[in-house]
C-alpha positions as CSV (number, residue, x, y, z in Angstrom):
1,I,155.2,153.4,43.2
2,A,158.5,154.2,41.5
3,S,159.2,156.9,44.0
4,A,158.3,154.6,46.9
5,V,160.7,151.9,45.6
6,T,163.5,154.5,45.1
7,A,162.9,155.8,48.7
8,M,163.0,152.3,50.1
9,N,166.1,151.3,48.2
10,W,167.8,154.5,49.5
11,A,166.7,153.8,53.1
12,E,168.0,150.2,52.9
13,T,171.4,151.4,51.5
14,E,171.7,154.0,54.3
15,N,170.8,151.4,56.9
16,K,173.5,149.0,55.6
17,K,176.0,151.9,55.6
18,N,175.2,152.5,59.2
19,H,175.4,148.8,60.2
20,N,171.6,148.2,60.6
21,Q,171.5,151.0,63.2
22,Y,167.7,151.4,63.4
23,E,167.3,147.8,64.5
24,N,169.5,148.5,67.5
25,L,168.3,151.9,68.7
26,S,165.8,151.6,71.6
27,N,164.6,155.1,71.1
28,Y,163.6,154.3,67.5
29,W,161.5,151.2,68.3
30,E,159.0,152.1,65.5
31,L,161.5,151.9,62.7
32,P,161.6,148.1,62.3
33,G,157.8,148.1,62.2
34,E,157.7,150.9,59.7
35,R,160.2,149.0,57.5
36,N,158.0,145.9,57.8
37,L,155.0,148.0,56.7
38,A,156.8,149.5,53.8
39,A,157.9,146.0,52.6
40,A,154.3,144.8,52.9
41,E,153.0,147.8,51.0
42,L,155.6,147.5,48.3
43,Y,155.0,143.8,47.8
44,R,151.3,144.4,47.6
45,A,151.8,147.2,45.0
46,T,154.6,145.6,42.9
47,G,154.6,141.9,43.5
48,D,158.4,142.1,43.7
49,Q,159.6,139.1,45.7
50,Q,162.4,141.1,47.4
51,W,159.7,143.1,49.3
52,H,157.8,139.9,50.2
53,D,161.0,138.3,51.5
54,M,161.8,141.4,53.6
55,F,158.3,141.4,55.0
56,L,158.5,137.7,55.9
57,A,161.9,138.1,57.5
58,S,160.7,140.9,59.8
59,T,157.1,140.0,60.6
60,V,155.8,138.7,63.9
61,F,153.1,136.9,62.1
62,T,155.2,133.8,61.4
63,Q,154.0,132.8,64.9
64,A,150.4,131.6,65.1
65,N,149.4,133.6,68.2
66,A,151.5,136.7,67.5
67,K,150.1,140.0,68.8
68,A,150.0,142.7,66.3
69,A,151.4,145.1,68.9
70,Q,153.5,144.1,71.8
71,N,153.6,146.0,75.0
72,N,150.9,148.5,75.9
73,K,153.4,151.4,75.9
74,F,154.4,150.7,72.3
75,T,158.0,150.3,73.2
76,K,158.7,146.9,71.5
77,Y,156.9,146.7,68.2
78,D,153.7,147.6,66.4
79,Q,152.8,145.7,63.3
80,R,149.1,146.4,63.2
81,D,149.4,148.4,59.9
82,A,151.6,145.8,58.2
83,G,149.4,142.9,59.4
84,F,146.3,144.6,58.0
85,V,148.0,145.2,54.6
86,Y,149.3,141.6,54.4
87,A,145.9,140.2,55.4
88,R,144.4,142.0,52.4
89,T,147.2,141.2,49.9
90,E,145.9,139.4,46.9
91,R,149.3,138.5,45.4
92,P,150.8,135.1,46.2
93,V,151.4,135.0,49.9
94,D,152.4,132.7,52.7
95,G,149.0,131.4,53.6
96,A,149.8,130.7,57.3
97,V,151.4,134.1,57.7
98,Q,148.4,135.8,56.1
99,A,146.0,133.9,58.4
100,N,148.1,134.8,61.4
101,A,148.1,138.5,60.4
102,R,144.4,138.5,60.0
103,A,143.9,136.8,63.3
104,G,146.4,139.2,65.0
105,V,144.6,142.3,63.6
106,I,141.2,140.9,64.8
107,R,142.7,140.2,68.2
108,S,143.8,143.8,68.4
109,G,140.2,144.8,67.5
110,D,138.9,142.6,70.3
111,K,141.3,144.2,72.8
112,R,140.3,147.7,71.7
113,L,136.6,146.7,71.8
114,D,137.1,145.5,75.3
115,A,138.6,148.8,76.3
116,I,135.8,150.7,74.6
117,N,133.1,148.7,76.4
118,N,134.8,149.0,79.8
119,T,135.3,152.8,80.0
120,G,132.8,155.2,81.4
121,F,132.6,157.3,78.3
122,K,133.3,154.5,75.8
123,W,136.5,156.1,74.4
124,S,139.1,154.0,72.6
125,K,142.4,155.3,73.9
126,D,144.8,152.5,74.8
127,P,144.9,152.5,78.6
128,G,148.6,151.9,78.6
129,A,149.5,154.7,76.2
130,P,150.4,158.1,77.6
131,F,147.8,160.8,77.8
132,G,148.7,164.1,76.1
133,W,147.4,166.8,73.8
134,G,145.3,165.3,71.1
135,A,145.1,161.9,72.8
136,N,141.4,162.1,73.5
137,D,140.0,161.6,70.1
138,G,141.2,158.0,69.9
139,S,141.2,158.0,66.1
140,T,144.2,155.8,65.7
141,D,142.9,153.4,68.3
142,R,139.5,153.2,66.5
143,S,141.3,151.9,63.5
144,D,141.8,148.6,65.3
145,V,138.1,147.9,65.6
146,L,137.4,149.2,62.0
147,R,140.1,146.9,60.6
148,A,138.6,144.0,62.6
149,H,135.2,144.9,61.1
150,F,136.7,145.0,57.6
151,L,138.4,141.6,57.9
152,S,135.6,139.8,59.8
153,G,132.4,141.6,58.7
154,D,131.3,141.4,62.4
155,K,129.1,144.4,63.2
156,K,130.2,144.5,66.9
157,Y,133.4,146.2,65.8
158,L,131.5,148.8,63.8
159,A,129.2,149.5,66.8
160,G,132.3,149.9,69.0
161,A,133.8,152.4,66.6
162,V,130.6,154.4,66.6
163,L,130.5,154.4,70.4
164,A,134.1,155.5,70.7
165,S,133.6,158.3,68.2
166,Q,131.0,159.9,70.5
167,F,133.6,160.9,73.1
168,I,135.1,163.6,70.8
169,G,131.6,164.7,69.8
170,G,130.7,165.7,73.4
171,A,129.9,162.5,75.3
172,N,132.8,163.1,77.7
173,P,133.3,164.5,81.2
174,D,133.5,168.0,80.0
175,N,130.4,167.7,77.9
176,V,132.3,169.6,75.2
177,S,132.9,168.7,71.6
178,Y,136.6,168.6,70.9
């Protein structure tokens, strides 16, 4: 935890020296989301109010119907990880933001479950994400349904994750285990 706090403090100092550069670089769209995740994790781990304030200042979950990820090509923001962390935080939290984060993560699970149920081989890759080497296992995409299962207890998400995992095991057009 001490190392993580030191690293985050260093990153914040560097960002201020560079005039908040990562918030303005379109090629580094993921950095604000990663900063938001780091703040959520540090608050959950330490209870230090500065991390909670940083999370609240940069989260999309202040809005009731916020999407955990915006834009299928992942070019605007992705706060699925941070939302999941905050939804499970047991320290004093903003109750509305926590409820919005939980609902947003579950909506992401619903979206992914829809994709799984509507593909021929039940894989979980986001249809809007580029296809490339290693994209066919869908492991990061299955996390959406697994998180929705964890937060809701609804077994439909677990069943979807099991279906999606079969693609890499040989239930695919090549009939090959990847």
